[in-house]
N, C-alpha and C positions, 0 to 999 in steps of 0.2 A: 137628407138627400144631398149629395155633393153638387157643386156648381156645374161640373161636367155633365152629370146625369140630368140636372135641371135644364141645362141648355139643350141637350139631346131631346128631352121630352117636349120642350117648347118648340123646337124646330120640327119635330115629327107632327105635332099638333098643327103648326102653321102649314106644313105641306098637305096634310089631310084636308084642312079648310080650303086651301088653294085648289086641290083636285076636285073637291065638291063644288066649289064655285065655278070652275071651268065647265064641269058637266052641266051645272044649272044654267050657265051663260049660253051654252051651246043649244039648249032647249028653248030659251026665251027669245022672242022677237026683239024685245027691248030689255033693259036691265032694271026694271022697276023692282024696288025692294033690295037693290044692291048698291054698293058704293065701291069706288076705286080706292084701293089701299096700297100705299107705297112705302118703300124704305126698308122692308124686311124680307124681300123676295129672294129665293135661292137663284143662283145663276141658271139661266135657261128656262125659268118657270114664269116669266112675265107674260101678261095677257096682250100687250100691245107694244107698238114702236115707242122708242125714246129718241132724244136728240142724237144719240150715238149709234142707233141701229134702226133699220126700216121694217122690222118684222117682230111678231111675238116670238117668244122663246129664244131670243138671240142676245140677251144681256149676259155678259161674260163674268160679272162679279156678283157675289152675294151682297145683299143689302144695298144695292144700287139705289140712290135717292130718287131716281126717276122711274125705276121699274115698279109696275103696279099690277095687281090682279083684282078681279071683281070678287067681293065678299058680301055676304048678307049684311044689310044695313045694321050698324051698331057693333059689328064684330071687330072692325079695325081699331077702334078706340080701346079695345081690351087687350091689344097686343103691344107689349113693350117695344118702343122704337118705331112703331108704325104710325102713319098719319094718313088721313083721308085727303085725297086730291080730286080735282075735277079736271080731267083731261079729255079733249075730244078724241074719240077712238077713230083713228084713220083707217082701220081695217075695212077693205071693201066688203059690201054686203055678201057677195058670193063666197068670200072666205069665212064668213060667220055661219054659213049654212042656210042663209035666207034666200 
């Protein structure tokens, strides 16, 4: 498999995991069993605010070191370039569907 195909496959997998985590996060009152994963998120796919934007989905660059998404615990460490972070989620409860 060429590096280009490998990269496309890895990004597609990451986006699928991100979409699944967003759906899971929307259904959960808290994020038990999930971790915040940063550093590999596509532009516009982050779950929460960073120091440069006030809202989820507003990161403008891919792999922003501050942008993160919720993933099932143990998933982030398996993604090359990703790291687990602990950030206070400032999203108001009414925006989370609670």
